[in-house]
All heavy atoms as a GROMACS GRO file, in nm:
protein
  604
    1MET      N    1   0.796   0.662  -1.782
    1MET     CA    2   0.915   0.712  -1.740
    1MET      C    3   1.036   0.670  -1.837
    1MET      O    4   1.043   0.550  -1.878
    1MET     CB    5   0.940   0.658  -1.605
    1MET     CG    6   1.068   0.708  -1.532
    1MET     SD    7   1.070   0.683  -1.363
    1MET     CE    8   1.163   0.544  -1.338
    2PRO      N    9   1.120   0.763  -1.878
    2PRO     CA   10   1.222   0.726  -1.978
    2PRO      C   11   1.330   0.641  -1.908
    2PRO      O   12   1.350   0.648  -1.786
    2PRO     CB   13   1.281   0.864  -2.012
    2PRO     CG   14   1.248   0.960  -1.904
    2PRO     CD   15   1.117   0.907  -1.843
    3PRO      N   16   1.396   0.561  -1.992
    3PRO     CA   17   1.501   0.474  -1.939
    3PRO      C   18   1.612   0.554  -1.874
    3PRO      O   19   1.646   0.664  -1.919
    3PRO     CB   20   1.550   0.393  -2.048
    3PRO     CG   21   1.502   0.467  -2.171
    3PRO     CD   22   1.380   0.550  -2.130
    4LEU      N   23   1.679   0.497  -1.772
    4LEU     CA   24   1.786   0.571  -1.707
    4LEU      C   25   1.913   0.561  -1.793
    4LEU      O   26   1.941   0.469  -1.864
    4LEU     CB   27   1.822   0.499  -1.579
    4LEU     CG   28   1.718   0.510  -1.463
    4LEU    CD1   29   1.750   0.420  -1.347
    4LEU    CD2   30   1.692   0.650  -1.423
    5PRO      N   31   1.995   0.667  -1.787
    5PRO     CA   32   2.126   0.663  -1.856
    5PRO      C   33   2.212   0.542  -1.812
    5PRO      O   34   2.193   0.490  -1.690
    5PRO     CB   35   2.193   0.795  -1.821
    5PRO     CG   36   2.076   0.887  -1.785
    5PRO     CD   37   1.975   0.788  -1.724
    6ARG      N   38   2.295   0.500  -1.891
    6ARG     CA   39   2.384   0.385  -1.864
    6ARG      C   40   2.464   0.406  -1.738
    6ARG      O   41   2.477   0.312  -1.653
    6ARG     CB   42   2.477   0.356  -1.978
    6ARG     CG   43   2.563   0.230  -1.954
    6ARG     CD   44   2.650   0.204  -2.068
    6ARG     NE   45   2.580   0.165  -2.187
    6ARG     CZ   46   2.626   0.145  -2.306
    6ARG    NH1   47   2.751   0.164  -2.329
    6ARG    NH2   48   2.555   0.109  -2.401
    7ASN      N   49   2.522   0.514  -1.710
    7ASN     CA   50   2.609   0.534  -1.589
    7ASN      C   51   2.532   0.531  -1.465
    7ASN      O   52   2.572   0.475  -1.366
    7ASN     CB   53   2.690   0.668  -1.601
    7ASN     CG   54   2.604   0.793  -1.607
    7ASN    OD1   55   2.486   0.781  -1.623
    7ASN    ND2   56   2.671   0.906  -1.598
    8ILE      N   57   2.414   0.590  -1.473
    8ILE     CA   58   2.325   0.572  -1.339
    8ILE      C   59   2.287   0.429  -1.318
    8ILE      O   60   2.284   0.379  -1.211
    8ILE     CB   61   2.204   0.667  -1.363
    8ILE    CG1   62   2.247   0.808  -1.366
    8ILE    CG2   63   2.100   0.649  -1.248
    8ILE    CD1   64   2.138   0.914  -1.387
    9ARG      N   65   2.249   0.362  -1.428
    9ARG     CA   66   2.209   0.221  -1.419
    9ARG      C   67   2.329   0.142  -1.360
    9ARG      O   68   2.308   0.053  -1.266
    9ARG     CB   69   2.170   0.164  -1.551
    9ARG     CG   70   2.079   0.055  -1.540
    9ARG     CD   71   2.014   0.016  -1.680
    9ARG     NE   72   2.026   0.125  -1.774
    9ARG     CZ   73   2.069   0.105  -1.905
    9ARG    NH1   74   2.090  -0.014  -1.952
    9ARG    NH2   75   2.076   0.209  -1.982
   10ASN      N   76   2.452   0.156  -1.406
   10ASN     CA   77   2.569   0.083  -1.357
   10ASN      C   78   2.594   0.112  -1.207
   10ASN      O   79   2.635   0.026  -1.132
   10ASN     CB   80   2.687   0.125  -1.442
   10ASN     CG   81   2.680   0.061  -1.579
   10ASN    OD1   82   2.605  -0.035  -1.607
   10ASN    ND2   83   2.759   0.107  -1.673
   11ARG      N   84   2.586   0.246  -1.177
   11ARG     CA   85   2.609   0.280  -1.034
   11ARG      C   86   2.505   0.217  -0.945
   11ARG      O   87   2.535   0.171  -0.836
   11ARG     CB   88   2.611   0.427  -1.014
   11ARG     CG   89   2.742   0.493  -1.060
   11ARG     CD   90   2.746   0.637  -1.015
   11ARG     NE   91   2.698   0.710  -1.135
   11ARG     CZ   92   2.647   0.832  -1.136
   11ARG    NH1   93   2.645   0.896  -1.023
   11ARG    NH2   94   2.608   0.889  -1.233
   12ASN      N   95   2.385   0.211  -0.989
   12ASN     CA   96   2.274   0.153  -0.919
   12ASN      C   97   2.290   0.000  -0.891
   12ASN      O   98   2.269  -0.044  -0.780
   12ASN     CB   99   2.137   0.182  -0.985
   12ASN     CG  100   2.022   0.160  -0.901
   12ASN    OD1  101   2.031   0.136  -0.780
   12ASN    ND2  102   1.900   0.164  -0.960
   13GLU      N  103   2.339  -0.069  -0.993
   13GLU     CA  104   2.362  -0.210  -0.990
   13GLU      C  105   2.482  -0.240  -0.888
   13GLU      O  106   2.473  -0.327  -0.808
   13GLU     CB  107   2.399  -0.273  -1.120
   13GLU     CG  108   2.274  -0.283  -1.214
   13GLU     CD  109   2.311  -0.326  -1.351
   13GLU    OE1  110   2.429  -0.376  -1.380
   13GLU    OE2  111   2.229  -0.315  -1.439
   14LYS      N  112   2.591  -0.152  -0.900
   14LYS     CA  113   2.695  -0.173  -0.812
   14LYS      C  114   2.666  -0.152  -0.663
   14LYS      O  115   2.706  -0.218  -0.573
   14LYS     CB  116   2.813  -0.072  -0.855
   14LYS     CG  117   2.938  -0.091  -0.780
   14LYS     CD  118   3.046   0.000  -0.834
   14LYS     CE  119   3.174  -0.010  -0.767
   14LYS     NZ  120   3.275   0.080  -0.816
   15TYR      N  121   2.574  -0.051  -0.644
   15TYR     CA  122   2.521  -0.020  -0.507
   15TYR      C  123   2.450  -0.142  -0.450
   15TYR      O  124   2.466  -0.178  -0.334
   15TYR     CB  125   2.446   0.108  -0.507
   15TYR     CG  126   2.384   0.129  -0.377
   15TYR    CD1  127   2.448   0.186  -0.271
   15TYR    CD2  128   2.240   0.107  -0.354
   15TYR    CE1  129   2.387   0.217  -0.150
   15TYR    CE2  130   2.178   0.134  -0.240
   15TYR     CZ  131   2.251   0.181  -0.135
   15TYR     OH  132   2.186   0.215  -0.014
   16HIS      N  133   2.354  -0.190  -0.526
   16HIS     CA  134   2.276  -0.307  -0.486
   16HIS      C  135   2.356  -0.430  -0.460
   16HIS      O  136   2.324  -0.504  -0.377
   16HIS     CB  137   2.162  -0.330  -0.578
   16HIS     CG  138   2.052  -0.229  -0.566
   16HIS    ND1  139   1.971  -0.219  -0.452
   16HIS    CD2  140   2.011  -0.130  -0.656
   16HIS    CE1  141   1.887  -0.121  -0.470
   16HIS    NE2  142   1.910  -0.068  -0.586
   17LYS      N  143   2.469  -0.449  -0.532
   17LYS     CA  144   2.554  -0.567  -0.503
   17LYS      C  145   2.627  -0.553  -0.374
   17LYS      O  146   2.646  -0.646  -0.308
   17LYS     CB  147   2.655  -0.587  -0.618
   17LYS     CG  148   2.598  -0.628  -0.749
   17LYS     CD  149   2.706  -0.640  -0.854
   17LYS     CE  150   2.646  -0.674  -0.988
   17LYS     NZ  151   2.741  -0.676  -1.094
   18ASN      N  152   2.664  -0.428  -0.342
   18ASN     CA  153   2.732  -0.406  -0.217
   18ASN      C  154   2.649  -0.406  -0.092
   18ASN      O  155   2.693  -0.428   0.017
   18ASN     CB  156   2.802  -0.264  -0.220
   18ASN     CG  157   2.927  -0.266  -0.302
   18ASN    OD1  158   2.984  -0.369  -0.326
   18ASN    ND2  159   2.959  -0.146  -0.355
   19ILE      N  160   2.515  -0.404  -0.108
   19ILE     CA  161   2.424  -0.403   0.013
   19ILE      C  162   2.439  -0.536   0.085
   19ILE      O  163   2.446  -0.538   0.211
   19ILE     CB  164   2.280  -0.390  -0.029
   19ILE    CG1  165   2.256  -0.257  -0.093
   19ILE    CG2  166   2.180  -0.419   0.080
   19ILE    CD1  167   2.233  -0.151   0.011
   20SER      N  168   2.451  -0.646   0.016
   20SER     CA  169   2.460  -0.777   0.085
   20SER      C  170   2.603  -0.803   0.131
   20SER      O  171   2.616  -0.895   0.220
   20SER     CB  172   2.409  -0.891  -0.008
   20SER     OG  173   2.504  -0.896  -0.120
   21LYS      N  174   2.698  -0.726   0.098
   21LYS     CA  175   2.838  -0.751   0.136
   21LYS      C  176   2.877  -0.670   0.257
   21LYS      O  177   2.993  -0.675   0.305
   21LYS     CB  178   2.931  -0.723   0.027
   21LYS     CG  179   2.924  -0.814  -0.095
   21LYS     CD  180   3.020  -0.773  -0.201
   21LYS     CE  181   3.004  -0.860  -0.317
   21LYS     NZ  182   3.100  -0.825  -0.426
   22ARG      N  183   2.801  -0.581   0.314
   22ARG     CA  184   2.835  -0.497   0.421
   22ARG      C  185   2.881  -0.575   0.549
   22ARG      O  186   2.818  -0.665   0.587
   22ARG     CB  187   2.722  -0.398   0.459
   22ARG     CG  188   2.699  -0.302   0.354
   22ARG     CD  189   2.609  -0.195   0.400
   22ARG     NE  190   2.590  -0.095   0.299
   22ARG     CZ  191   2.495  -0.004   0.286
   22ARG    NH1  192   2.411   0.004   0.388
   22ARG    NH2  193   2.496   0.083   0.189
   23GLY      N  194   2.992  -0.528   0.604
   23GLY     CA  195   3.046  -0.597   0.717
   23GLY      C  196   3.130  -0.717   0.691
   23GLY      O  197   3.184  -0.778   0.787
   24GLN      N  198   3.146  -0.761   0.574
   24GLN     CA  199   3.214  -0.883   0.532
   24GLN      C  200   3.336  -0.845   0.452
   24GLN      O  201   3.339  -0.847   0.337
   24GLN     CB  202   3.122  -0.974   0.450
   24GLN     CG  203   2.994  -1.023   0.524
   24GLN     CD  204   2.910  -1.100   0.435
   24GLN    OE1  205   2.943  -1.123   0.316
   24GLN    NE2  206   2.803  -1.143   0.486
   25VAL      N  207   3.444  -0.807   0.535
   25VAL     CA  208   3.571  -0.768   0.469
   25VAL      C  209   3.657  -0.889   0.449
   25VAL      O  210   3.664  -0.977   0.539
   25VAL     CB  211   3.648  -0.667   0.561
   25VAL    CG1  212   3.770  -0.622   0.501
   25VAL    CG2  213   3.557  -0.546   0.592
   26PRO      N  214   3.710  -0.907   0.328
   26PRO     CA  215   3.804  -1.013   0.303
   26PRO      C  216   3.911  -1.018   0.401
   26PRO      O  217   3.958  -0.916   0.453
   26PRO     CB  218   3.852  -0.996   0.164
   26PRO     CG  219   3.765  -0.894   0.100
   26PRO     CD  220   3.704  -0.812   0.214
   27VAL      N  221   3.966  -1.137   0.439
   27VAL     CA  222   4.068  -1.162   0.542
   27VAL      C  223   4.194  -1.083   0.499
   27VAL      O  224   4.266  -1.028   0.582
   27VAL     CB  225   4.098  -1.307   0.562
   27VAL    CG1  226   4.212  -1.325   0.658
   27VAL    CG2  227   3.973  -1.379   0.616
   28GLY      N  228   4.226  -1.080   0.374
   28GLY     CA  229   4.348  -1.018   0.326
   28GLY      C  230   4.341  -0.870   0.354
   28GLY      O  231   4.450  -0.808   0.398
   29LYS      N  232   4.232  -0.806   0.330
   29LYS     CA  233   4.228  -0.655   0.357
   29LYS      C  234   4.229  -0.622   0.501
   29LYS      O  235   4.288  -0.522   0.548
   29LYS     CB  236   4.098  -0.598   0.288
   29LYS     CG  237   4.097  -0.613   0.153
   29LYS     CD  238   4.183  -0.508   0.081
   29LYS     CE  239   4.172  -0.512  -0.067
   29LYS     NZ  240   4.265  -0.416  -0.125
   30ALA      N  241   4.166  -0.704   0.582
   30ALA     CA  242   4.158  -0.679   0.725
   30ALA      C  243   4.293  -0.698   0.792
   30ALA      O  244   4.333  -0.634   0.885
   30ALA     CB  245   4.053  -0.762   0.798
   31ALA      N  246   4.374  -0.794   0.747
   31ALA     CA  247   4.495  -0.829   0.811
   31ALA      C  248   4.605  -0.725   0.776
   31ALA      O  249   4.700  -0.712   0.845
   31ALA     CB  250   4.538  -0.974   0.772
   32GLU      N  251   4.594  -0.656   0.662
   32GLU     CA  252   4.686  -0.566   0.622
   32GLU      C  253   4.706  -0.447   0.720
   32GLU      O  254   4.813  -0.404   0.748
   32GLU     CB  255   4.660  -0.500   0.488
   32GLU     CG  256   4.680  -0.593   0.366
   32GLU     CD  257   4.636  -0.538   0.237
   32GLU    OE1  258   4.611  -0.412   0.235
   32GLU    OE2  259   4.624  -0.612   0.139
   33HIS      N  260   4.599  -0.396   0.770
   33HIS     CA  261   4.603  -0.276   0.855
   33HIS      C  262   4.591  -0.306   1.009
   33HIS      O  263   4.575  -0.210   1.085
   33HIS     CB  264   4.488  -0.184   0.805
   33HIS     CG  265   4.491  -0.146   0.670
   33HIS    ND1  266   4.583  -0.063   0.621
   33HIS    CD2  267   4.410  -0.187   0.563
   33HIS    CE1  268   4.561  -0.050   0.487
   33HIS    NE2  269   4.454  -0.126   0.447
   34GLU      N  270   4.609  -0.421   1.045
   34GLU     CA  271   4.589  -0.457   1.188
   34GLU      C  272   4.697  -0.406   1.272
   34GLU      O  273   4.666  -0.352   1.386
   34GLU     CB  274   4.575  -0.617   1.198
   34GLU     CG  275   4.532  -0.653   1.338
   34GLU     CD  276   4.501  -0.807   1.334
   34GLU    OE1  277   4.426  -0.854   1.250
   34GLU    OE2  278   4.560  -0.873   1.419
   35ASP      N  279   4.819  -0.404   1.236
   35ASP     CA  280   4.934  -0.371   1.320
   35ASP      C  281   4.978  -0.225   1.299
   35ASP      O  282   5.063  -0.179   1.370
   35ASP     CB  283   5.049  -0.457   1.290
   35ASP     CG  284   5.022  -0.608   1.328
   35ASP    OD1  285   4.950  -0.628   1.425
   35ASP    OD2  286   5.077  -0.694   1.258
   36GLU      N  287   4.916  -0.151   1.210
   36GLU     CA  288   4.954  -0.014   1.187
   36GLU      C  289   4.892   0.089   1.281
   36GLU      O  290   4.771   0.066   1.316
   36GLU     CB  291   4.920   0.025   1.042
   36GLU     CG  292   5.000  -0.052   0.939
   36GLU     CD  293   4.973  -0.016   0.798
   36GLU    OE1  294   4.901   0.096   0.780
   36GLU    OE2  295   5.001  -0.092   0.709
   37PHE      N  296   4.960   0.185   1.321
   37PHE     CA  297   4.912   0.286   1.410
   37PHE      C  298   4.890   0.407   1.320
   37PHE      O  299   4.962   0.440   1.224
   37PHE     CB  300   5.014   0.317   1.526
   37PHE     CG  301   5.019   0.217   1.621
   37PHE    CD1  302   5.144   0.148   1.629
   37PHE    CD2  303   4.924   0.183   1.707
   37PHE    CE1  304   5.156   0.048   1.719
   37PHE    CE2  305   4.932   0.079   1.794
   37PHE     CZ  306   5.053   0.012   1.813
   38PRO      N  307   4.789   0.495   1.358
   38PRO     CA  308   4.770   0.616   1.273
   38PRO      C  309   4.878   0.723   1.286
   38PRO      O  310   4.898   0.800   1.197
   38PRO     CB  311   4.631   0.675   1.329
   38PRO     CG  312   4.610   0.605   1.460
   38PRO     CD  313   4.690   0.476   1.456
   39VAL      N  314   4.956   0.716   1.395
   39VAL     CA  315   5.069   0.807   1.408
   39VAL      C  316   5.193   0.720   1.438
   39VAL      O  317   5.184   0.617   1.502
   39VAL     CB  318   5.047   0.920   1.520
   39VAL    CG1  319   4.936   1.013   1.479
   39VAL    CG2  320   5.012   0.859   1.657
   40SER      N  321   5.309   0.778   1.416
   40SER     CA  322   5.435   0.698   1.436
   40SER      C  323   5.472   0.705   1.583
   40SER      O  324   5.425   0.794   1.658
   40SER     CB  325   5.542   0.761   1.358
   40SER     OG  326   5.580   0.887   1.406
   41LYS      N  327   5.555   0.607   1.624
   41LYS     CA  328   5.598   0.600   1.765
   41LYS      C  329   5.685   0.732   1.800
   41LYS      O  330   5.680   0.768   1.913
   41LYS     CB  331   5.676   0.477   1.785
   41LYS     CG  332   5.596   0.348   1.784
   41LYS     CD  333   5.675   0.223   1.804
   41LYS     CE  334   5.584   0.103   1.794
   41LYS     NZ  335   5.659  -0.028   1.805
   42GLY      N  336   5.760   0.776   1.709
   42GLY     CA  337   5.840   0.889   1.729
   42GLY      C  338   5.762   1.014   1.766
   42GLY      O  339   5.794   1.092   1.845
   43LEU      N  340   5.651   1.028   1.690
   43LEU     CA  341   5.562   1.144   1.718
   43LEU      C  342   5.491   1.130   1.852
   43LEU      O  343   5.485   1.236   1.922
   43LEU     CB  344   5.452   1.149   1.603
   43LEU     CG  345   5.359   1.272   1.610
   43LEU    CD1  346   5.446   1.397   1.595
   43LEU    CD2  347   5.262   1.262   1.509
   44ILE      N  348   5.463   1.021   1.895
   44ILE     CA  349   5.399   0.988   2.024
   44ILE      C  350   5.504   1.015   2.131
   44ILE      O  351   5.475   1.090   2.230
   44ILE     CB  352   5.346   0.845   2.037
   44ILE    CG1  353   5.221   0.832   1.952
   44ILE    CG2  354   5.309   0.817   2.186
   44ILE    CD1  355   5.168   0.690   1.950
   45GLY      N  356   5.631   0.977   2.116
   45GLY     CA  357   5.740   1.006   2.206
   45GLY      C  358   5.764   1.155   2.222
   45GLY      O  359   5.783   1.202   2.330
   46PHE      N  360   5.769   1.221   2.106
   46PHE     CA  361   5.784   1.371   2.108
   46PHE      C  362   5.673   1.442   2.178
   46PHE      O  363   5.698   1.526   2.260
   46PHE     CB  364   5.794   1.422   1.963
   46PHE     CG  365   5.806   1.570   1.958
   46PHE    CD1  366   5.928   1.632   1.990
   46PHE    CD2  367   5.702   1.644   1.918
   46PHE    CE1  368   5.939   1.770   1.981
   46PHE    CE2  369   5.712   1.789   1.916
   46PHE     CZ  370   5.833   1.847   1.943
   47PHE      N  371   5.550   1.401   2.162
   47PHE     CA  372   5.434   1.458   2.230
   47PHE      C  373   5.448   1.435   2.379
   47PHE      O  374   5.425   1.522   2.462
   47PHE     CB  375   5.303   1.398   2.175
   47PHE     CG  376   5.182   1.442   2.235
   47PHE    CD1  377   5.140   1.575   2.219
   47PHE    CD2  378   5.112   1.371   2.331
   47PHE    CE1  379   5.019   1.621   2.275
   47PHE    CE2  380   4.995   1.419   2.396
   47PHE     CZ  381   4.954   1.550   2.360
   48LEU      N  382   5.477   1.307   2.425
   48LEU     CA  383   5.499   1.282   2.564
   48LEU      C  384   5.610   1.362   2.625
   48LEU      O  385   5.605   1.413   2.739
   48LEU     CB  386   5.522   1.133   2.587
   48LEU     CG  387   5.400   1.044   2.567
   48LEU    CD1  388   5.438   0.892   2.577
   48LEU    CD2  389   5.286   1.083   2.665
   49PHE      N  390   5.717   1.380   2.550
   49PHE     CA  391   5.834   1.457   2.593
   49PHE      C  392   5.786   1.601   2.622
   49PHE      O  393   5.827   1.660   2.725
   49PHE     CB  394   5.954   1.454   2.496
   49PHE     CG  395   6.056   1.547   2.528
   49PHE    CD1  396   6.152   1.512   2.623
   49PHE    CD2  397   6.077   1.660   2.449
   49PHE    CE1  398   6.259   1.598   2.648
   49PHE    CE2  399   6.184   1.744   2.475
   49PHE     CZ  400   6.270   1.713   2.584
   50VAL      N  401   5.720   1.660   2.532
   50VAL     CA  402   5.669   1.797   2.549
   50VAL      C  403   5.577   1.816   2.664
   50VAL      O  404   5.587   1.900   2.742
   50VAL     CB  405   5.603   1.844   2.412
   50VAL    CG1  406   5.536   1.982   2.433
   50VAL    CG2  407   5.710   1.861   2.305
   51VAL      N  408   5.478   1.725   2.669
   51VAL     CA  409   5.382   1.734   2.774
   51VAL      C  410   5.441   1.709   2.916
   51VAL      O  411   5.420   1.792   3.013
   51VAL     CB  412   5.265   1.628   2.758
   51VAL    CG1  413   5.179   1.627   2.878
   51VAL    CG2  414   5.187   1.671   2.628
   52ILE      N  415   5.521   1.609   2.927
   52ILE     CA  416   5.584   1.579   3.058
   52ILE      C  417   5.682   1.689   3.096
   52ILE      O  418   5.697   1.726   3.212
   52ILE     CB  419   5.642   1.439   3.063
   52ILE    CG1  420   5.530   1.332   3.057
   52ILE    CG2  421   5.729   1.411   3.187
   52ILE    CD1  422   5.574   1.190   3.033
   53GLY      N  423   5.768   1.727   3.000
   53GLY     CA  424   5.862   1.828   3.021
   53GLY      C  425   5.808   1.963   3.057
   53GLY      O  426   5.852   2.031   3.152
   54SER      N  427   5.697   2.006   3.000
   54SER     CA  428   5.630   2.123   3.033
   54SER      C  429   5.568   2.116   3.170
   54SER      O  430   5.571   2.226   3.248
   54SER     CB  431   5.528   2.168   2.933
   54SER     OG  432   5.421   2.079   2.924
   55SER      N  433   5.510   2.005   3.203
   55SER     CA  434   5.458   1.998   3.346
   55SER      C  435   5.565   1.995   3.447
   55SER      O  436   5.547   2.054   3.553
   55SER     CB  437   5.370   1.874   3.349
   55SER     OG  438   5.449   1.755   3.332
   56PHE      N  439   5.680   1.941   3.421
   56PHE     CA  440   5.792   1.942   3.513
   56PHE      C  441   5.838   2.090   3.530
   56PHE      O  442   5.873   2.125   3.641
   56PHE     CB  443   5.904   1.849   3.454
   56PHE     CG  444   6.018   1.841   3.544
   56PHE    CD1  445   6.013   1.771   3.662
   56PHE    CD2  446   6.139   1.900   3.516
   56PHE    CE1  447   6.122   1.762   3.749
   56PHE    CE2  448   6.252   1.889   3.592
   56PHE     CZ  449   6.245   1.819   3.706
   57VAL      N  450   5.850   2.161   3.420
   57VAL     CA  451   5.895   2.298   3.429
   57VAL      C  452   5.795   2.380   3.506
   57VAL      O  453   5.835   2.466   3.592
   57VAL     CB  454   5.918   2.356   3.288
   57VAL    CG1  455   5.933   2.503   3.297
   57VAL    CG2  456   6.036   2.287   3.219
   58GLN      N  457   5.671   2.355   3.484
   58GLN     CA  458   5.562   2.432   3.565
   58GLN      C  459   5.579   2.405   3.713
   58GLN      O  460   5.561   2.493   3.794
   58GLN     CB  461   5.421   2.391   3.517
   58GLN     CG  462   5.394   2.449   3.383
   58GLN     CD  463   5.378   2.605   3.386
   58GLN    OE1  464   5.335   2.656   3.485
   58GLN    NE2  465   5.418   2.671   3.280
   59ILE      N  466   5.600   2.273   3.750
   59ILE     CA  467   5.616   2.239   3.894
   59ILE      C  468   5.748   2.310   3.952
   59ILE      O  469   5.741   2.358   4.059
   59ILE     CB  470   5.626   2.085   3.905
   59ILE    CG1  471   5.487   2.027   3.877
   59ILE    CG2  472   5.668   2.054   4.048
   59ILE    CD1  473   5.487   1.875   3.861
   60LEU      N  474   5.849   2.310   3.880
   60LEU     CA  475   5.971   2.377   3.925
   60LEU      C  476   5.941   2.527   3.946
   60LEU      O  477   5.989   2.590   4.041
   60LEU     CB  478   6.085   2.362   3.824
   60LEU     CG  479   6.152   2.228   3.824
   60LEU    CD1  480   6.253   2.221   3.715
   60LEU    CD2  481   6.210   2.189   3.963
   61ASN      N  482   5.876   2.596   3.853
   61ASN     CA  483   5.841   2.733   3.862
   61ASN      C  484   5.742   2.751   3.983
   61ASN      O  485   5.758   2.859   4.050
   61ASN     CB  486   5.778   2.784   3.739
   61ASN     CG  487   5.876   2.808   3.628
   61ASN    OD1  488   5.992   2.823   3.649
   61ASN    ND2  489   5.828   2.807   3.503
   62LEU      N  490   5.657   2.671   4.008
   62LEU     CA  491   5.568   2.681   4.128
   62LEU      C  492   5.645   2.687   4.250
   62LEU      O  493   5.622   2.765   4.340
   62LEU     CB  494   5.468   2.565   4.122
   62LEU     CG  495   5.370   2.560   4.234
   62LEU    CD1  496   5.268   2.672   4.215
   62LEU    CD2  497   5.299   2.433   4.236
   63PHE      N  498   5.747   2.592   4.266
   63PHE     CA  499   5.827   2.588   4.392
   63PHE      C  500   5.920   2.707   4.407
   63PHE      O  501   5.951   2.756   4.511
   63PHE     CB  502   5.902   2.455   4.405
   63PHE     CG  503   5.812   2.343   4.441
   63PHE    CD1  504   5.810   2.231   4.355
   63PHE    CD2  505   5.729   2.342   4.554
   63PHE    CE1  506   5.722   2.120   4.380
   63PHE    CE2  507   5.643   2.236   4.578
   63PHE     CZ  508   5.649   2.123   4.495
   64GLN      N  509   5.963   2.763   4.296
   64GLN     CA  510   6.063   2.872   4.297
   64GLN      C  511   5.987   2.994   4.337
   64GLN      O  512   6.039   3.091   4.406
   64GLN     CB  513   6.127   2.894   4.166
   64GLN     CG  514   6.230   2.795   4.132
   64GLN     CD  515   6.294   2.807   3.999
   64GLN    OE1  516   6.248   2.892   3.920
   64GLN    NE2  517   6.398   2.726   3.971
   65LYS      N  518   5.858   3.017   4.300
   65LYS     CA  519   5.785   3.140   4.323
   65LYS      C  520   5.698   3.128   4.451
   65LYS      O  521   5.634   3.232   4.486
   65LYS     CB  522   5.696   3.169   4.203
   65LYS     CG  523   5.764   3.204   4.080
   65LYS     CD  524   5.670   3.226   3.967
   65LYS     CE  525   5.748   3.258   3.838
   65LYS     NZ  526   5.653   3.279   3.718
   66ALA      N  527   5.698   3.009   4.518
   66ALA     CA  528   5.615   2.995   4.629
   66ALA      C  529   5.676   3.083   4.742
   66ALA      O  530   5.792   3.079   4.770
   66ALA     CB  531   5.612   2.848   4.673
   67PRO      N  532   5.581   3.150   4.816
   67PRO     CA  533   5.628   3.238   4.918
   67PRO      C  534   5.671   3.155   5.045
   67PRO      O  535   5.613   3.052   5.069
   67PRO     CB  536   5.506   3.325   4.953
   67PRO     CG  537   5.386   3.252   4.913
   67PRO     CD  538   5.443   3.175   4.793
   68VAL      N  539   5.767   3.192   5.111
   68VAL     CA  540   5.817   3.127   5.234
   68VAL      C  541   5.714   3.162   5.345
   68VAL      O  542   5.690   3.275   5.370
   68VAL     CB  543   5.962   3.164   5.266
   68VAL    CG1  544   6.006   3.093   5.397
   68VAL    CG2  545   6.055   3.136   5.149
   69MET      N  546   5.675   3.060   5.405
   69MET     CA  547   5.574   3.082   5.521
   69MET      C  548   5.660   3.132   5.646
   69MET      O  549   5.739   3.066   5.699
   69MET     CB  550   5.496   2.954   5.560
   69MET     CG  551   5.418   2.900   5.445
   69MET     SD  552   5.290   3.027   5.412
   69MET     CE  553   5.148   2.940   5.440
   70ASP      N  554   5.633   3.258   5.680
   70ASP     CA  555   5.700   3.319   5.799
   70ASP      C  556   5.599   3.312   5.916
   70ASP      O  557   5.484   3.353   5.908
   70ASP     CB  558   5.737   3.460   5.764
   70ASP     CG  559   5.833   3.509   5.862
   70ASP    OD1  560   5.885   3.441   5.946
   70ASP    OD2  561   5.847   3.642   5.863
   71ALA      N  562   5.647   3.266   6.033
   71ALA     CA  563   5.573   3.262   6.139
   71ALA      C  564   5.533   3.402   6.202
   71ALA      O  565   5.446   3.420   6.284
   71ALA     CB  566   5.636   3.181   6.254
   72GLY      N  567   5.602   3.506   6.158
   72GLY     CA  568   5.582   3.640   6.208
   72GLY      C  569   5.653   3.657   6.339
   72GLY      O  570   5.732   3.580   6.390
   73PRO      N  571   5.623   3.774   6.401
   73PRO     CA  572   5.695   3.799   6.533
   73PRO      C  573   5.640   3.706   6.643
   73PRO      O  574   5.518   3.684   6.653
   73PRO     CB  575   5.651   3.940   6.563
   73PRO     CG  576   5.535   3.971   6.474
   73PRO     CD  577   5.542   3.884   6.360
   74GLU      N  578   5.734   3.658   6.706
   74GLU     CA  579   5.694   3.565   6.819
   74GLU      C  580   5.657   3.638   6.941
   74GLU      O  581   5.724   3.735   6.979
   74GLU     CB  582   5.807   3.458   6.847
   74GLU     CG  583   5.836   3.370   6.735
   74GLU     CD  584   5.937   3.268   6.772
   74GLU    OE1  585   5.964   3.245   6.898
   74GLU    OE2  586   6.005   3.216   6.682
   75GLU      N  587   5.552   3.608   7.009
   75GLU     CA  588   5.510   3.666   7.132
   75GLU      C  589   5.534   3.570   7.249
   75GLU      O  590   5.496   3.460   7.237
   75GLU     CB  591   5.367   3.702   7.127
   75GLU     CG  592   5.338   3.812   7.018
   75GLU     CD  593   5.193   3.854   7.025
   75GLU    OE1  594   5.122   3.835   7.127
   75GLU    OE2  595   5.142   3.892   6.915
   76GLU      N  596   5.594   3.620   7.359
   76GLU     CA  597   5.622   3.537   7.469
   76GLU      C  598   5.534   3.568   7.578
   76GLU      O  599   5.466   3.655   7.608
   76GLU     CB  600   5.765   3.551   7.516
   76GLU     CG  601   5.863   3.504   7.413
   76GLU     CD  602   6.004   3.516   7.466
   76GLU    OE1  603   6.026   3.532   7.592
   76GLU    OE2  604   6.089   3.512   7.381
   0.00000   0.00000   0.00000
């Protein structure tokens, strides 16, 4: 079998070094991202405003369009 090219050999060595390091993140890297959220608080607030506001409008429309229950003609 012919020898492997240098770049494949280097990638192979780098991969094998990382095998024993899996799950062991340095403290500095783990602490950097601990307090960050994937979305901003403003975007979450806007989303809640839209969802709660639209549900409130739907409830108002439901009560405005609800038919009035009429007892009908009374029989004595």
